[in-house]
DSSP file (Angstrom, degrees, kcal/mol; ACC not computed):
  #  RESIDUE AA STRUCTURE BP1 BP2  ACC     N-H-->O    O-->H-N    N-H-->O    O-->H-N    TCO  KAPPA ALPHA  PHI   PSI    X-CA   Y-CA   Z-CA
    1    1 A M              0   0    0      0, 0.0     3,-0.1     0, 0.0     2,-0.1   0.000 360.0 360.0 360.0 135.2  -28.7    1.5   11.7
    2    2 A D        -     0   0    0      1,-0.1     2,-0.2     3,-0.0     3,-0.1  -0.377 360.0 -97.2 -67.3 146.1  -25.4    2.4   13.3
    3    3 A K        -     0   0    0      1,-0.1    -1,-0.1    -2,-0.1     2,-0.1  -0.466  44.5-114.3 -64.6 130.5  -22.4    2.3   11.1
    4    4 A M        -     0   0    0     -2,-0.2     2,-0.5     1,-0.1    -1,-0.1  -0.378  28.5-109.0 -66.2 142.4  -20.6   -1.0   11.5
    5    5 A K        -     0   0    0     -2,-0.1     2,-0.3    -3,-0.1    -1,-0.1  -0.626  37.3-141.0 -71.7 121.3  -17.2   -0.9   13.1
    6    6 A R        -     0   0    0     -2,-0.5     2,-0.4    -3,-0.0     3,-0.2  -0.641  16.2-166.1 -88.7 143.0  -14.7   -1.7   10.3
    7    7 A K        +     0   0    0     -2,-0.3    69,-0.1     1,-0.2    68,-0.0  -0.980  67.8   9.2-127.6 141.7  -11.7   -3.8   11.0
    8    8 A N  S    S-     0   0    0     -2,-0.4    -1,-0.2    67,-0.2    68,-0.1   0.961  85.2-171.3  56.0  58.1   -8.7   -4.3    8.7
    9    9 A V        -     0   0    0     66,-0.2    66,-2.8    -3,-0.2     2,-0.4  -0.366  33.8 -93.6 -79.6 156.2   -9.7   -1.5    6.3
   10   10 A I  E     +A   74   0A   0     64,-0.2    64,-0.2     1,-0.2    -1,-0.1  -0.598  48.9 175.4 -67.4 127.2   -8.1   -0.7    2.9
   11   11 A Y  E     -     0   0A   0     62,-3.5    45,-0.4    -2,-0.4     2,-0.3   0.714  50.6  -8.0-111.0 -30.1   -5.6    2.0    3.9
   12   12 A Y  E     -A   73   0A   0     61,-1.0    61,-2.9    43,-0.1    -1,-0.3  -0.984  52.3-136.8-166.4 155.8   -3.5    2.9    0.8
   13   13 A W  E     +Ab  72  57A   0     43,-1.5    45,-1.2    -2,-0.3     2,-0.3  -0.929  22.2 178.4-123.5 156.1   -2.8    1.9   -2.8
   14   14 A E  E     -Ab  71  58A   0     57,-2.2    57,-3.2    -2,-0.3     2,-0.5  -0.989  19.6-150.1-155.5 144.5    0.6    1.7   -4.5
   15   15 A I  E     -Ab  70  59A   0     43,-2.3    45,-2.2    -2,-0.3     2,-0.9  -0.978   7.5-155.4-119.6 120.8    2.0    0.8   -7.9
   16   16 A N  E     -Ab  69  60A   0     53,-2.8    53,-1.2    -2,-0.5    45,-0.2  -0.839  33.2-172.2 -90.2 103.1    5.5   -0.7   -8.0
   17   17 A A  E     - b   0  61A   0     43,-3.3    45,-2.2    -2,-0.9     3,-0.3  -0.494  40.5-134.5-102.6 164.0    6.3    0.3  -11.6
   18   18 A Q  S    S+     0   0    0      1,-0.3     2,-0.3    43,-0.2    -1,-0.1   0.780 109.6  17.5 -80.2 -30.9    9.1   -0.3  -14.1
   19   19 A N  S  > S-     0   0    0      1,-0.1     4,-2.2    41,-0.1    -1,-0.3  -0.749  71.4-176.2-142.9  89.9    9.2    3.4  -14.9
   20   20 A A  H  > S+     0   0    0     -3,-0.3     4,-3.1    -2,-0.3     5,-0.3   0.877  80.5  55.2 -60.4 -43.1    7.4    5.5  -12.3
   21   21 A P  H  > S+     0   0    0      0, 0.0     4,-2.0     0, 0.0    -1,-0.2   0.926 111.9  44.3 -58.3 -43.1    7.8    8.9  -14.0
   22   22 A E  H  > S+     0   0    0      2,-0.2     4,-2.2     1,-0.2    -2,-0.2   0.905 115.7  47.3 -66.7 -40.5    6.0    7.6  -17.2
   23   23 A L  H  X S+     0   0    0     -4,-2.2     4,-2.4     2,-0.2     5,-0.2   0.883 109.8  52.9 -69.9 -37.2    3.3    5.8  -15.2
   24   24 A A  H  X S+     0   0    0     -4,-3.1     4,-2.0     1,-0.2    -1,-0.2   0.915 110.3  48.6 -62.0 -42.2    2.7    8.9  -13.0
   25   25 A K  H  X S+     0   0    0     -4,-2.0     4,-2.9    -5,-0.3    -2,-0.2   0.914 108.8  54.4 -62.8 -42.7    2.2   11.0  -16.1
   26   26 A F  H  X S+     0   0    0     -4,-2.2     4,-2.4     1,-0.2    -2,-0.2   0.946 111.3  43.0 -56.2 -52.0   -0.1    8.3  -17.6
   27   27 A Y  H  X S+     0   0    0     -4,-2.4     4,-2.4     1,-0.2     6,-0.8   0.834 114.1  52.0 -67.8 -31.4   -2.4    8.4  -14.5
   28   28 A T  H  X S+     0   0    0     -4,-2.0     4,-1.7    -5,-0.2    -1,-0.2   0.921 112.1  46.3 -67.0 -44.0   -2.3   12.2  -14.4
   29   29 A D  H  < S+     0   0    0     -4,-2.9    -2,-0.2     2,-0.2    -1,-0.2   0.892 118.5  41.4 -64.1 -40.9   -3.2   12.4  -18.0
   30   30 A V  H  < S+     0   0    0     -4,-2.4    -2,-0.2    -5,-0.2    -3,-0.2   0.926 132.0  18.8 -75.4 -46.3   -6.1    9.9  -17.7
   31   31 A F  H  < S-     0   0    0     -4,-2.4    -3,-0.2    -5,-0.2    -2,-0.2   0.393  94.5-120.5-110.8   1.8   -7.6   11.0  -14.4
   32   32 A D     <  +     0   0    0     -4,-1.7    -4,-0.2    -5,-0.2    -3,-0.1   0.788  55.2 164.7  59.4  27.8   -6.3   14.6  -13.9
   33   33 A W        -     0   0    0     -6,-0.8     2,-0.3    -5,-0.1    -1,-0.2  -0.471  27.5-143.9 -73.1 147.4   -4.7   13.4  -10.6
   34   34 A E        -     0   0    0     13,-0.4    13,-1.1    -2,-0.1     2,-0.3  -0.843  18.7-171.9-109.7 151.4   -2.1   15.6   -9.0
   35   35 A Y  E     -C   46   0A   0     -2,-0.3     2,-0.4    11,-0.2    11,-0.2  -0.928  22.9-135.4-138.0 162.6    0.9   14.4   -7.3
   36   36 A E  E     -C   45   0A   0      9,-2.2     9,-3.0    -2,-0.3     2,-0.5  -0.983  26.4-135.9-114.2 132.0    3.9   15.5   -5.1
   37   37 A Y  E     -C   44   0A   0     -2,-0.4     2,-0.9     7,-0.2     7,-0.2  -0.780   9.4-158.4 -91.5 126.8    7.2   14.1   -6.1
   38   38 A E  E >>> -C   43   0A   0      5,-3.5     5,-1.8    -2,-0.5     4,-0.8  -0.845   7.7-173.2-104.1  95.4    9.3   12.9   -3.1
   39   39 A E  G >45S+     0   0    0     -2,-0.9     3,-0.7     1,-0.2    -1,-0.2   0.865  78.9  62.1 -59.9 -39.1   12.9   12.9   -4.6
   40   40 A R  G 345S+     0   0    0      1,-0.3    -1,-0.2    -3,-0.1    -2,-0.0   0.862 119.9  26.0 -55.9 -37.7   14.4   11.3   -1.5
   41   41 A N  G <45S-     0   0    0     -3,-0.8    -1,-0.3     2,-0.1    -2,-0.2   0.356 103.2-124.4-106.1   3.1   12.3    8.2   -2.0
   42   42 A D  T <<5 +     0   0    0     -4,-0.8    19,-0.7    -3,-0.7     2,-0.4   0.957  64.4 146.6  48.1  56.1   11.8    8.6   -5.8
   43   43 A F  E   < -CD  38  60A   0     -5,-1.8    -5,-3.5    17,-0.1     2,-0.7  -0.975  49.8-148.0-132.3 133.4    8.1    8.4   -5.0
   44   44 A F  E     -CD  37  59A   0     15,-2.9    15,-2.1    -2,-0.4     2,-0.6  -0.897  21.2-158.1-101.4 108.4    5.1   10.0   -6.7
   45   45 A S  E     -CD  36  58A   0     -9,-3.0    -9,-2.2    -2,-0.7     2,-0.4  -0.794   7.6-162.6 -96.0 117.1    2.5   10.6   -3.9
   46   46 A F  E     -CD  35  57A   0     11,-2.8    11,-2.0    -2,-0.6     2,-0.8  -0.820  15.5-148.3-103.1 134.9   -1.1   11.0   -5.2
   47   47 A S        +     0   0    0    -13,-1.1   -13,-0.4    -2,-0.4     9,-0.1  -0.883  32.5 157.6 -96.9 104.2   -4.0   12.5   -3.2
   48   48 A T        +     0   0    0     -2,-0.8     7,-0.5   -15,-0.1     2,-0.3  -0.019  45.3  81.3-119.8  27.8   -6.9   10.5   -4.6
   49   49 A S        +     0   0    0      5,-0.2     2,-0.2     3,-0.0     5,-0.2  -0.882  48.2 175.9-127.1 162.3   -9.4   11.0   -1.7
   50   50 A D  B >   -H   53   0B   0      3,-2.7     3,-1.6    -2,-0.3    -2,-0.0  -0.797  55.4 -70.1-146.5-168.9  -11.7   13.8   -0.7
   51   51 A D  T 3  S+     0   0    0      1,-0.3     3,-0.1    -2,-0.2    -2,-0.0   0.629 129.2  56.5 -67.6 -10.9  -14.4   14.4    2.0
   52   52 A K  T 3  S-     0   0    0      1,-0.3     2,-0.3     0, 0.0    -1,-0.3   0.554 119.6 -91.9 -95.2 -10.0  -16.7   11.9    0.3
   53   53 A G  B <   +H   50   0B   0     -3,-1.6    -3,-2.7     1,-0.0    -1,-0.3  -0.912  64.5 128.1 136.5-163.3  -14.2    9.0    0.5
   54   54 A G        -     0   0    0     -2,-0.3     2,-0.3    -5,-0.2    -5,-0.2  -0.189  48.5-104.3  94.3 169.9  -11.4    7.4   -1.4
   55   55 A I        -     0   0    0     -7,-0.5   -43,-0.1    -2,-0.1     2,-0.1  -0.968  23.8-122.3-133.0 150.4   -7.9    6.5   -0.4
   56   56 A D        +     0   0    0    -45,-0.4   -43,-1.5    -2,-0.3     2,-0.3  -0.370  36.4 161.7 -84.5 167.6   -4.5    8.1   -1.3
   57   57 A G  E     -bD  13  46A   0    -11,-2.0   -11,-2.8   -45,-0.2     2,-0.3  -0.900  20.0-135.9-164.3-167.3   -1.6    6.2   -2.9
   58   58 A G  E     -bD  14  45A   0    -45,-1.2   -43,-2.3    -2,-0.3     2,-0.4  -0.991   8.0-133.4-162.9 167.6    1.6    6.4   -4.8
   59   59 A I  E     +bD  15  44A   0    -15,-2.1   -15,-2.9    -2,-0.3     2,-0.3  -0.993  27.0 167.2-130.2 134.7    3.8    5.2   -7.7
   60   60 A F  E     -bD  16  43A   0    -45,-2.2   -43,-3.3    -2,-0.4     2,-0.7  -0.967  40.8-105.6-142.5 159.5    7.5    4.3   -7.4
   61   61 A T  E     -b   17   0A   0    -19,-0.7   -43,-0.2    -2,-0.3   -45,-0.1  -0.786  44.6-125.8 -86.5 118.8   10.1    2.5   -9.5
   62   62 A G        -     0   0    0    -45,-2.2   -42,-0.1    -2,-0.7     5,-0.0  -0.233   7.3-147.0 -64.6 151.7   10.7   -0.9   -8.0
   63   63 A K        -     0   0    0      4,-0.1    -1,-0.1     3,-0.1     4,-0.1   0.153  53.5 -92.6-107.0  16.5   14.2   -1.9   -7.1
   64   64 A G  S    S+     0   0    0      2,-0.4     3,-0.1     1,-0.0    -2,-0.1   0.351  96.6 110.8  96.5  -7.4   13.7   -5.6   -7.7
   65   65 A K  S    S+     0   0    0      1,-0.2     2,-0.4     2,-0.0    -3,-0.0   0.908  92.7  17.3 -66.9 -39.4   12.7   -7.0   -4.3
   66   66 A I  S    S-     0   0    0      3,-0.0    -2,-0.4    29,-0.0    -1,-0.2  -0.990  95.3-103.0-132.4 139.6    9.2   -7.6   -5.6
   67   67 A R        -     0   0    0     -2,-0.4   -51,-0.1     1,-0.1    -4,-0.1  -0.136  57.6 -75.2 -56.0 156.1    8.1   -7.9   -9.2
   68   68 A P  S    S+     0   0    0      0, 0.0     2,-0.3     0, 0.0   -51,-0.2  -0.286  76.1 143.5 -53.4 138.0    6.2   -4.8  -10.6
   69   69 A H  E     -A   16   0A   0    -53,-1.2   -53,-2.8    -3,-0.1     2,-0.4  -0.968  51.9-112.7-163.9 171.0    2.7   -4.9   -9.2
   70   70 A R  E     -A   15   0A   0     -2,-0.3     2,-0.4   -55,-0.2    45,-0.3  -0.986  40.1-172.1-115.4 132.2   -0.3   -2.9   -7.9
   71   71 A A  E     -A   14   0A   0    -57,-3.2   -57,-2.2    -2,-0.4     2,-0.4  -0.958  21.9-149.7-130.6 145.3   -1.0   -3.4   -4.3
   72   72 A L  E     -Ae  13 116A   0     43,-0.6    45,-2.9    -2,-0.4     2,-0.5  -0.857  22.3-139.2 -99.8 146.5   -3.6   -2.4   -1.8
   73   73 A Y  E     -Ae  12 117A   0    -61,-2.9   -62,-3.5    -2,-0.4   -61,-1.0  -0.923   9.5-153.8-108.8 132.1   -2.5   -2.0    1.8
   74   74 A V  E     -Ae  10 118A   0     43,-2.6    45,-2.4    -2,-0.5     2,-0.5  -0.914  15.6-131.8-106.3 127.9   -4.7   -3.3    4.6
   75   75 A L  E     + e   0 119A   0    -66,-2.8     2,-0.3    -2,-0.5   -66,-0.2  -0.682  35.9 176.9 -78.8 121.1   -4.4   -1.5    8.0
   76   76 A V        -     0   0    0     43,-2.8    45,-0.4    -2,-0.5     3,-0.2  -0.820  40.1-125.4-124.2 162.7   -4.0   -4.2   10.7
   77   77 A D  S    S+     0   0    0     -2,-0.3     2,-0.3     1,-0.3    -1,-0.1   0.843 100.5  15.4 -73.2 -34.4   -3.4   -4.3   14.4
   78   78 A N     >  -     0   0    0      1,-0.1     4,-2.0    41,-0.1    -1,-0.3  -0.901  58.0-163.7-149.3 111.6   -0.3   -6.5   14.2
   79   79 A V  H  > S+     0   0    0     -2,-0.3     4,-2.5    -3,-0.2     5,-0.2   0.908  93.2  53.5 -61.8 -43.8    1.7   -7.2   11.1
   80   80 A D  H  > S+     0   0    0      1,-0.2     4,-1.6     2,-0.2    -1,-0.2   0.913 110.3  46.3 -62.2 -43.6    3.5  -10.2   12.6
   81   81 A N  H  > S+     0   0    0      1,-0.2     4,-1.8     2,-0.2    -1,-0.2   0.897 112.2  51.6 -63.6 -39.6    0.2  -11.9   13.6
   82   82 A T  H  X S+     0   0    0     -4,-2.0     4,-2.4     1,-0.2    -2,-0.2   0.883 104.4  56.9 -66.7 -37.4   -1.2  -11.2   10.2
   83   83 A I  H  X S+     0   0    0     -4,-2.5     4,-2.3     1,-0.2    -1,-0.2   0.914 106.6  50.2 -57.7 -43.3    1.8  -12.7    8.5
   84   84 A E  H  X S+     0   0    0     -4,-1.6     4,-2.4     1,-0.2    -1,-0.2   0.896 109.7  50.2 -63.1 -39.9    1.2  -15.9   10.4
   85   85 A R  H  X S+     0   0    0     -4,-1.8     4,-1.8     2,-0.2    -1,-0.2   0.884 108.3  53.2 -65.4 -37.9   -2.5  -15.9    9.3
   86   86 A V  H  <>S+     0   0    0     -4,-2.4     5,-2.9     2,-0.2     4,-0.5   0.940 110.6  47.0 -60.1 -47.9   -1.4  -15.4    5.7
   87   87 A K  H ><5S+     0   0    0     -4,-2.3     3,-1.3     1,-0.2    -2,-0.2   0.926 111.8  50.1 -60.5 -46.2    0.9  -18.5    5.9
   88   88 A Q  H 3<5S+     0   0    0     -4,-2.4    -1,-0.2     1,-0.3    -2,-0.2   0.819 109.5  52.1 -62.7 -31.2   -1.8  -20.6    7.5
   89   89 A A  T 3<5S-     0   0    0     -4,-1.8    -1,-0.3    -5,-0.2    -2,-0.2   0.490 126.2 -97.3 -86.9  -2.8   -4.3  -19.6    4.8
   90   90 A G  T < 5S+     0   0    0     -3,-1.3    -3,-0.2    -4,-0.5    -2,-0.1   0.576  76.7 137.4 101.9   9.9   -1.9  -20.6    2.0
   91   91 A G      < -     0   0    0     -5,-2.9     2,-0.4    -6,-0.2    -1,-0.3  -0.370  48.3-125.8 -84.1 169.1   -0.4  -17.2    1.1
   92   92 A T  E     -F  109   0A   0     17,-2.5    17,-2.9    -2,-0.1     2,-0.5  -0.962  15.5-129.2-118.5 129.8    3.3  -16.6    0.3
   93   93 A I  E     +F  108   0A   0     -2,-0.4    15,-0.3    15,-0.2     3,-0.2  -0.676  25.3 178.3 -78.6 123.1    5.4  -13.9    2.1
   94   94 A L  E    S+     0   0A   0     13,-2.1     2,-0.4    -2,-0.5    14,-0.2   0.795  72.7  14.6 -93.7 -35.8    7.1  -11.7   -0.5
   95   95 A Q  E    S-F  107   0A   0     12,-1.8    12,-1.8   -29,-0.0    -1,-0.3  -0.956  79.9-127.4-144.8 123.2    8.8   -9.3    1.9
   96   96 A D  E     -     0   0A   0     -2,-0.4     9,-0.1    10,-0.2    12,-0.0  -0.179  50.5 -70.9 -62.6 160.0    9.2   -9.8    5.7
   97   97 A P  E     +     0   0A   0      0, 0.0     2,-0.3     0, 0.0     9,-0.2  -0.195  59.8 170.5 -55.6 141.5    8.1   -7.0    8.0
   98   98 A F  E     -F  105   0A   0      7,-2.3     7,-3.2    -3,-0.1     2,-0.4  -0.976  31.1-113.5-148.1 156.3   10.1   -3.9    8.0
   99   99 A E  E     +F  104   0A   0     -2,-0.3     2,-0.3     5,-0.2     5,-0.2  -0.755  25.7 178.2 -96.7 141.0    9.7   -0.4    9.5
  100  100 A A  E >   -F  103   0A   0      3,-2.8     3,-1.1    -2,-0.4     2,-0.4  -0.828  63.8 -57.7-139.8  96.8    9.3    2.7    7.4
  101  101 A G  T 3  S-     0   0    0     -2,-0.3    -1,-0.0     1,-0.2    -2,-0.0  -0.541 121.9  -9.1  69.0-123.1    8.8    5.8    9.5
  102  102 A K  T 3  S+     0   0    0     -2,-0.4    20,-3.0    -3,-0.1    21,-0.6   0.191 126.0  68.2 -96.3  15.4    5.8    5.4   11.8
  103  103 A V  E <   -FG 100 121A   0     -3,-1.1    -3,-2.8    18,-0.2     2,-0.4  -0.917  66.5-139.1-133.0 160.1    4.5    2.2   10.3
  104  104 A K  E     -FG  99 120A   0     16,-2.5    16,-2.3    -2,-0.3     2,-0.3  -0.974  30.3-171.5-115.6 133.4    5.6   -1.4   10.0
  105  105 A L  E     +FG  98 119A   0     -7,-3.2    -7,-2.3    -2,-0.4     2,-0.3  -0.843  15.9 170.1-126.2 157.6    5.0   -3.1    6.5
  106  106 A A  E     - G   0 118A   0     12,-1.4    12,-2.5    -2,-0.3     2,-0.4  -0.956  19.5-140.3-155.5 161.7    5.1   -6.5    4.9
  107  107 A F  E     +FG  95 117A   0    -12,-1.8   -13,-2.1    -2,-0.3   -12,-1.8  -0.974  18.9 176.1-127.8 142.4    4.0   -7.9    1.5
  108  108 A F  E     -FG  93 116A   0      8,-2.5     8,-2.7    -2,-0.4     2,-0.4  -0.934  23.6-133.3-137.8 165.5    2.4  -11.2    0.6
  109  109 A E  E     -FG  92 115A   0    -17,-2.9   -17,-2.5    -2,-0.3     6,-0.2  -0.974  23.1-135.0-117.7 130.6    1.0  -12.9   -2.4
  110  110 A D    >   -     0   0    0      4,-2.4     3,-2.3    -2,-0.4   -19,-0.1  -0.236  40.8 -87.3 -76.1 174.4   -2.4  -14.6   -2.2
  111  111 A P  T 3  S+     0   0    0      0, 0.0    -1,-0.1     0, 0.0   -20,-0.0   0.701 130.5  50.6 -59.0 -18.8   -2.9  -18.1   -3.7
  112  112 A E  T 3  S-     0   0    0      2,-0.1   -21,-0.0     0, 0.0    -2,-0.0   0.449 123.3-101.8 -96.4  -1.5   -3.7  -16.6   -7.1
  113  113 A G    <   +     0   0    0     -3,-2.3     2,-0.4     1,-0.3   -22,-0.0   0.526  69.7 146.9  98.0   6.5   -0.6  -14.4   -7.1
  114  114 A H        -     0   0    0    -45,-0.0    -4,-2.4     1,-0.0     2,-0.4  -0.629  44.1-131.8 -79.5 131.3   -2.2  -11.0   -6.2
  115  115 A V  E     + G   0 109A   0     -2,-0.4   -43,-0.6   -45,-0.3     2,-0.4  -0.666  27.7 179.3 -85.4 134.4    0.2   -8.8   -4.1
  116  116 A T  E     -eG  72 108A   0     -8,-2.7    -8,-2.5    -2,-0.4     2,-0.3  -0.998  15.6-147.4-134.3 139.1   -1.2   -7.2   -0.9
  117  117 A G  E     -eG  73 107A   0    -45,-2.9   -43,-2.6    -2,-0.4     2,-0.4  -0.800   7.5-156.5-100.9 147.5    0.6   -5.0    1.6
  118  118 A I  E     -eG  74 106A   0    -12,-2.5   -12,-1.4    -2,-0.3     2,-0.4  -0.974  10.6-168.0-122.4 142.9   -0.2   -5.0    5.3
  119  119 A V  E     -eG  75 105A   0    -45,-2.4   -43,-2.8    -2,-0.4     2,-0.4  -0.987   9.7-168.3-136.1 138.4    0.6   -2.0    7.5
  120  120 A E  E     - G   0 104A   0    -16,-2.3   -16,-2.5    -2,-0.4     2,-0.4  -0.992  25.2-127.5-124.7 129.5    0.6   -1.4   11.2
  121  121 A K  E     - G   0 103A   0    -45,-0.4   -18,-0.2    -2,-0.4     3,-0.1  -0.640  15.1-155.8 -75.3 131.5    0.8    2.0   12.8
  122  122 A L  S    S+     0   0    0    -20,-3.0     2,-0.3    -2,-0.4   -19,-0.1   0.709  74.4  21.1 -84.8 -21.2    3.7    2.0   15.3
  123  123 A E  S    S-     0   0    0    -21,-0.6    -1,-0.1    -3,-0.0     2,-0.1  -0.981  98.2 -83.1-143.4 156.5    2.4    4.8   17.5
  124  124 A K        -     0   0    0     -2,-0.3     2,-0.3    -3,-0.1    -2,-0.0  -0.380  51.7-177.1 -61.4 126.7   -1.0    6.3   18.0
  125  125 A Q        -     0   0    0     -2,-0.1     2,-0.2    -4,-0.0    -4,-0.0  -0.943  31.5-104.6-125.9 148.5   -1.6    8.9   15.3
  126  126 A E              0   0    0     -2,-0.3     0, 0.0     1,-0.1     0, 0.0  -0.502 360.0 360.0 -69.2 140.1   -4.6   11.3   14.8
  127  127 A E              0   0    0     -2,-0.2    -1,-0.1     0, 0.0     0, 0.0   0.412 360.0 360.0 -96.0 360.0   -6.9   10.1   12.1
């Protein structure tokens, strides 16, 4: 059977922490994960994928826009259209769309309070 074409795949994980350095150390100690620290963004970038699968992610200290949380990011074709679908389905927008480098992001909360990020690539990138 041919592999099904996936749409809106899980793209990234992220933890918005109260104390990112301590949490990065915790996950490194538990799982032997390695990270690169991005001082400019105060961000701990983890490579948690390999040739067999997985997705990469990161940990940062939140600045108060959204409560501390763990989020999965879903890659979508259009963030703005997806925001409208979230609203229609009963979700709550936590952070309106914004651009960060070569992507556009937004955050929403589902009806049970789980935070999810959505991401749209702004220009064609090699996968």
